[in-house]
Steps between C-alpha positions, in 0.01 A plus 500: 500500500691187562603296199385141508773262601596181326276196525573306820696186454403159626665569832337847541133389464278508808526169681179297494295402804654231718426157361378635164653355181719718281318712243664317207430152646262285293154467648408156630143373544452274798231235460348349811379145450167396649673190631763694688327804655706769660470481878306784657355628172122492460309565181367852452146527627500148646430505875715275715305337782652315789383143533372477144520157340791469260475237229788306356710689244420419140728258321730628233340451158805294394561313826538164324636615166785685671620170648604375154872472433643800321542311173139382494360836615636654178285276282140608445377139470617401850365823651153448351501129582586553868255791508215251446594309815553825687144611426356170623721487809413859596131413541586205725737705713246782532249253644764358736580849626138539610483179706583683822187717454254214440412477869445878525122543484530862383684416176453129435327409171123467533493123420728443801258655751275194512805276546636717783160487669498121471838480674348650816169314476284787373230393255318833466721639221321469168619620160164673445574744786672833432878472507535751786254297706691178432824660618328638810356161594835323470688776684251525788469122534876457514539765770236347728597139430703452818198599713227352285211363703548750785312821577813712443568333166140551388510865609816567302355326194171691514668836560725448200203418277277782623771763532368605841464388863314182587344365818512126567293329771512126530404224740847358536696512823664304780299367794543265787379146453122490502461880480505539120173633349291272284537711185846627406503452121391848391660825385362847436685735261427874477654728234419848371514391137624233261764715328502453125332159534132427457306349788493168321876495445569607858269231640660230285848590624384521861330160495812347348707639787272391785509128600213304350341404836489863623184703444578851374310827505616800297390860555598765245437860596226404745315262269519124516654364180540137607371268767549126492317464834166478321652264242586250774155503655 
């Protein structure tokens, strides 16, 4: 039986792993600030998606107070006094940070939808309509604005509202002088359905998109939902 040897000295202990602190070194807690995230580190359980919208980083809770001179920052009165102005200024700056998103129909405040529609000459957005419908009207109208009044523009508008294919037949065209037909101011629209809109809502939006002098006929799933031909007789 081998007698136990003397306790190993500091130089005889097993060397730690590379990069590890000495055993007798004081432990140090590292705090990661929310305002200075570590690059490449994602929160546990939080999926990271490419292309996801990233908002502006939050302001430091003492962003204005910390600008006080050192002598004043040590007095509670000055800290609390400046804190009042910091609270008021933070609300103003938060609103200013959102200005770039006002024109984004997907996130703009609801009261702005009617104003955005007015900028592009759309009068069919009403505050009594569901919010999702208001956003859809403004978005679809803006996309087809450059071709408004044409068959292609009307087709794109109707397909966006209905969520499906649409067939457009109209009397417009180009003819030689004296060869144009007598009646060209008509359009026939065929869709499979009206999406999440009612027939009445769909008809109102369609009539607002078609020029006033053009007679329109709408067929939804094989049934006639609108015909202004009889109205003009």
